[in-house]
Structure formats: C-alpha cells, structure tokens
C-alpha positions, 0 to 999 in steps of 0.5 A: 310651390312658391314657399319651396322656391323661396327656401331654395333661393334663400339657401343658395344666397346664404351659401353662394361661395359654397355653391359656386365651388360645388358647381365649378367642381361638378362642371369640371367632372362633367367635362372630364367625363365627356372627354374620357367618353370621346377618348373611349370612342376614338379608341374603339376596337372591333369587339366594341361593335358587339353592343350596337350589333346586338341592338340591331339584331334585337330590333329586327327580331322584335319587328317580327312581332310588331303587328301582333303585339299592336293588335293585342293592345288595341283590344284592351279596354279598361279604364284603370289600365288606361290611367296607368298608361297615361301616368307611365307615358308622362314619365318619358316626357321632356319635362321629366327628364329635364327636371328630374336630374335637376331635382336630384342635383339640387337635393344633394346641394341643399343637404350637402350630399356629394353623393346625391349631387353626383347622381344628378350630374351623371343623370344629366350626362346620361340624358344629354348623350342619349338625347343626341344618339336617339335624335340622330337615329330617329331622324336618319332612319325615318321609320313610319309610326303605327298610326300612320297605317303603312306598316312597320317597313316604311321609311322616309330616311332623314325625315327632320320635319315630319314627326310621323316618321321618327318612330325608331327608336322610342325616345320616351323609352330610351330616356327612361331606361337611361335614367333607370340605369344611372339610378340603379348604378348609384343605388345600394339596394338590390330591390330599387333597380328592379323597381326602376327598370319596371317603371321604365318598362311601363313607359315602353308599354304606354308607348305601344298602347297609345299607338306611338311606337312599334314593339321593335321601337321600344326594344331599340329605345330600351337598349339605346338608353341603357347603352348610353348610360353604361358608356357614361358610367364606364367614362366616369369610372376611367376618369376617376381612376386616373384622378385617384392615381398619382405618383409619389416622388422618390428622392434618392441620395447616393454617397460615394465613400471611396472619394470621401477623404478624412 
C-alpha cells in the first residue's frame, strides 16, 4: 500500500501542471453539470412528475410484502450465504462510495485517460446528488427500521437524531444503484451493466437480510439511486450539447455596381 501511495504522489508531483489543468477542467464541468441540473429542475413540467410518482407507487406496492419477505430471510441459515451478504453489505458503506469514484478518477489521471476521468467525475456527481436526496427523504419520512419491531407503518417525521427511524429509503441500496447506473452508462459492454445491477441488487438483499430495511425501503432506494444518476446523465448531455454547439460568423460583402463610376 505504501509503495502505491509513493508512486501516485511521484506521478502527481512530476506532472503538477498537467494535473492542475485536468483538475481545473473537470471541476468546471462538474459545476456546469450541476448548473444544468438546477436549470432542468426549475423548468420541470407536470409530465416530469412521472418518475417521483412511479417511485411512490412502487414503494407502496412493495410495502404489501414487507413482513412476508422479512420472515423468509429470517429462516435462512447458511454460512456461505451469510458471508456473501456481509460482503454485499460492505459495498454500500460510506467508505465504498467515497473511495471508489476517487480510485476511478485517479486511474484515469495516471493512465492519461480522459474517458476514465469523466467516469470518476460523473460518479462523484451522482453520489453527491443521491446522498442529498436520500438524506432528506430518510430524515423527513422517519420510518421505523424492522428491528424496532413496531411494524412497517410507524413513522417519526423529521427524525434527525435517531437512526432507528431512518429506514426509508435504503441509503446503501440507493448509493450502489446510483454508481451502477453511471458505470452502465459509461460501459460499452452489453454484459457489464447486468453485472453492475446484479451487484447492486445483492446489496439491497443484504440490507433486508440484516434486518436494517424493509423490502419497500430497498425498492425505493434502488429507484431513487437510479433516478439520481439519470438526472446527472441528462444534465451532462445537455451541457455537452451546448458546449459543442457554436456559430461560425458569416461575413457578407455587398457591392452596389450602380454607384460605381468608371
């Protein structure tokens, strides 16, 4: 690990000017994407409420099976399955979604890959937006977690201090699905997106297995995470289309031959 850090620091120091240029340009695009995102939100129309409505409806439908699915996971007693769930659960921990985008971005810098740096930047943009949305929802809704043993219909609205009432939506699930969406968007493979979403789904399963979330929490988290990344992707596309659009000035000359005297 120390050798890797030394190599990374050496590369940065020897290419300081280039590094500064990359950071400056990527930071500008980061800010422009968010400006475009806010413009999109401010110009939202009634039809744009379809996605939030779908999330709410899907969550309500999934809630009908919360207790049943929780009881199914309680009956699972397998050491291998338990170890798998431990690993899947770790993928949604803060250390994962904070460090992973940095690893991707650093890899793009070290190997001088603009495409990889862009993927890292989009991951950071998505993680930030999803984190804000998820945190606001969790603290505002204040749904009791399964282990509280008070059912899936108990709510303590605007519960900022008690983590036991921050069940909806699942933050681990939303973060992993947010990253899976960006990685799928940036992937040129038709198989990798399936793998990305399968991994994200396993994290959601782990949250139910460890009795941290209801099934409907996981469904909501998956949809919120995916929607967050789609908002970032849409903003980035619109911003890029504006950057690529330019007008070539046309100079016109007009000669009035009737006024020319020979």
